Each structure stands twice: as structure tokens, then as C-alpha cells.
C-alpha positions, 0 to 999 in steps of 0.5 A, spaced: 499 499 500 502 506 497 502 511 503 503 519 501 509 523 505 508 530 507 512 535 509 511 540 514 516 546 517 517 548 509 516 556 512 522 555 516 526 553 511 524 559 506 525 564 511 533 561 511 532 562 503 532 554 502 528 550 498 525 543 499 526 539 493 522 532 494 524 526 490 519 521 493 512 523 495 509 516 497 512 509 501 510 502 499 508 499 506 505 492 508 502 491 514 496 490 518 491 495 514 488 498 520 495 500 523 498 503 517 498 510 518 494 515 512 500 519 511 507 519 513 509 526 516 516 529 516 518 536 520 524 539 515 523 546 519 530 545 523 534 542 516 539 546 513 543 546 506 544 540 503 541 535 509 538 529 506 532 525 508 533 517 506 527 512 506 531 509 512 531 515 516 524 516 517 521 513 523 516 507 521 513 503 526 516 496 527 510 492 526 509 495 518 514 493 513 517 498 508 517 495 501 521 501 498 528 501 498 531 503 505 537 508 501 532 512 496 533 519 497 526 522 499 528 529 499 534 534 500 534 541 502 537 546 496 537 554 496 
């Protein structure tokens, strides 16, 4: 099941003249349908230039399996 990734805190990046460049907008998850979240939320407000978010960096509950490549680049902070 594909679950969308939502990013929050982008206004803080903009105030530092930084931009969130997204590469992946959803994650393939497997598990009990009732326990899989509707979306994955990532707060980018405290990130800095050239910070990267890899799939393996995202906190996913242990009872849910990630089917996507854990080394995949989700997003990067650019200017």
C-alpha cells in the first residue's frame, strides 16, 4: 500500500532562503491495514542546506514493513 509523505516546516526553510527538493512523495508499506498511518509526516523546519532525508531516516513503526528501498533519497535541502 502506498502512503503519501507530507512535509511540514517549509516556511522556516524559506525564511533561511532554502528550498525543500522532494524526490519521493510516497512510501510502499505492508502490514495490518488498520495500523498503517494515512500519511507519513516529516518536519523539515530545523534542517539546513544540503541536509538529506533517506527513507531509512524516517521513523516507521516496527510492526509495519517498508517495501521501498531504504537507501532511496526522499528529499534534500537546497538553495
